[in-house]
N, C-alpha and C positions, 0 to 999 in steps of 0.2 A: 578438421573433421566436423565443423559446425556448418553444414550446408555448403552452398556454392557462393554465397555472398559474404558481406562483412559481418562480424560479430557486433550486434547492436546493443547488447546488455550483458553484464556480468553481475551475478548476485551470489553472495556467500550465505548458505544455510548454516546455522550454528545453533545446536541444541545439545547441551552437555558436552560429551566428548565427540559427538557426531558432527562432522564438518564436511560440507560438500560445496563445490563451485558449480553453479549453473551458468550456462552460456546460451544466448538466444541469437539466432540468425536464420535467414531463409525460411521464416515461418515456423521454425521448430524451437523447442526447448530441450537442451542437452545437459546431461551430467558430465561435466568436464573436469572432474576431480583427479583423474589419472593422467599423467603426462603423456602426450601424444595420442590420446584416445578420448573421443567424446561419444557418449551413448545417448541415442535419441530417447527422450522421455515421452514426447508427444509432438505432433506436427499439424499443419493445416491452419496455423494462426494467421490472422490478417496482418498483425504488426509484431515486430520483434523488439520493440522498444518498451520494455517492461520496467515498472517501478515496483518496489517490494518492501516488505517489512517482516522481520522475524518476530513471532508472537506466539506464546503458549505452545511451544515445541513444534510449530509449523512455520512455513514461509508463505505469505500471501503475495501473489503477483498480479498486477493490473496493468493494462496497456491502452485503455480507451477504445478498443475495437473488438475485443473478445471477452468472453466470460472470465472473471477472475479465476486464477488457478491456486490450488493449495498444494504445497509440496511438503510431505511428511518425513523427508529424509531418505525416502526410497522411491516414491512414485508421485505422480501428479493426479489431481482430481478437480472437477469443477467445484466452485464455491457453492455453499448452500445459503448464502446471504440473500435476504429478500428486502425489498424497499427501493433501493436505487435502480436506475436503468443500468444493469451490470455491464453492458457493452460500451457504456459511456464513462465508466469509472477510470480516471486517469491518475489518481493519487491515493496513497495509503500511508497512515502514520499510526503510531501507538502512543497513547498518553494516559497515564494513571490507570493502567490495566484495562483500557478500552481500545478497540480498533476504530479508527476514523477513516472514512473514505470520502472522496469528492469526485463529482462528474465534471466533464469538460463543459465550458461555456455556461456556468451557473455560479451563483453566489452561495449555494447551499453546501453543507456537509452532512454526512450521515454517520451515526455512531451506534455501536453495538453495546450489549450488556457487559458487565464485568467479566473479563476473561473469555468472552464469546468470540468464536471465529466463524459462526454461522448464525442462522435464524433471522428474525426480524430486526432490521436496523431502523433508527428513528432519524427523520430529517430535521435539521436545524437551519433555518434561513438566516444567513449573516446579515441580510438587509435589515433585520430588526435592530442591529447595533452598528452597522457600517454607516459612515457619513458621506463617503466619497463614491461608493458603489464600486463596480468592477466585478470581475469573476475571480473566484478562488483559484489560485495557481500553485500554492504551496502551503504546507503546514510543517511546523517544527516544534521542538520542545526547548524552552529557554530555562536553563537550570541556574538558579541563584545561589544554591547552597552546596555546590560541588557533588551532588548525589541525587538519588531518587527520593525526594522528600516533599514536605508540604510547600516548599518554596518554588516548586516547578510550575511553569506556566505554559499553556498551549499558545502558539502564535500562528495566526492565520494571515497569509499574505495575499492581498487582492491585486488584480492587474492595474488598478488605479494607483498603486503604491502604498495604499493604506495597510497598516498592520493592526489586527484586532488581537488583543491579548486576553486570555481567559485563565483564571486561577482556580476554578472549582474542580470538582471530581465528577459531577453529573450535569451535563448541559441541559437536561430536562427539568431541573429544579430551579 
């Protein structure tokens, strides 16, 4: 029930007791929470290869070709983020109560305010701290103390193989 082609992404929305499974295929995003049935949420997307993060009771989905989507547990809407070229955003991660995004073929990342899912995002060029160059291809959180504490680090992985590790809470400081 997810279009005519393959399913290219599965994402679990989880906020409190509300859990939904989203599936992407054939240019559409579907609510595939019920066995045997998929309900179309929206269609006409250029790519069905979405990356996502659950943050602040919503799911943010990006695919590098379309505007980022916000799923609130019921419906989809376009993101209200400003700053990055939204149709180029290929990655999303959450670190220390901030949403981080990155565009394809660049060394920069963008970050929002504390608990912000929209509004103006600020660009941080990793070329300021990178020694080997390359494009940002992934970001993750490295937990040193088995929980969400002061010992967590953000890890930015570049196409050159270099990993840049950040331990603060505000990249702008």
